[in-house]
N, C-alpha and C positions, 0 to 999 in steps of 0.2 A: 675781252672785258671780264671780269671776275667779279665777285661780290664777297663781301665779309660781313660777319654778324657780330654785333655787340654784345660783349660777354658781361656787363653788369650796368644798372641804373647809376648815374651819376653825372656830374657836372664836370669838364675837365677843362682845365687852362691850357692853352697851347699859343703858339706865334700869332695867331690872328684873334684872339681875345678868348671867350667863354662858350663853351657848347655844351647843350644838355643831352644825353645818350641815354636811351632805354633799353633795356636788356631784351635782345632779339630781332633791334631793327636791322635792316640789311642797308649795307654801305658799298659803292663801287669801291673796289680795292685800288684805285687809282686816286680817289679823293684825297685832297691835301692832308686832311685831319689823320687818315688812315694810313697815309706815307709817314706821317711826323711821328704819330703814335699806336704803332701797329700792335702795341702790347694789350690794347683794350679791346683788340678784335679778335674773333675764331674764325677758321675757315669753315667749321662745321655748325649749322643751326643751333644757338643756345637753348632755343624754346621751341617745341613742338606741340601743335594743339592736337588735343584727344588723346596724348598719352598721360596715362595716369602712373602715378610714382608707387611702387610696388612698397608696401608698407610690411616693417617686419612685424611677424606675428608672436606676440608675448604668451609663454607658455599659459595655460588656462589652469586656475586652481580648482581643486576638487571642493565643492561645496558641501556634498553631502557624504556620509558614512558608507562603507563599503557594504554589499549585501551581508545581513544578518550582523552587523557591525553596528556599534553605539557609537553616538557622537557624546564628547565631553559636555557636560552641564554645570552650570553654576546653580547652587540651589540659593532663593532669595529668601530672604525671613520676613 
């Protein structure tokens, strides 16, 4: 007996009615819904708790002038 994991949150219509699916839920790979609609399931876990996504690091803007440099200033009247 193997297991599969739901890939997305959805409500699926199939031959036995409608079934709500929650991403990451574990199903028996021989369940009637899994056999009929295998495209909704993955063989690897879709959600792993404790794992943090790696965020892309945006370039940091330089806020001050270089040493001995001057910043452009707008004179107010």
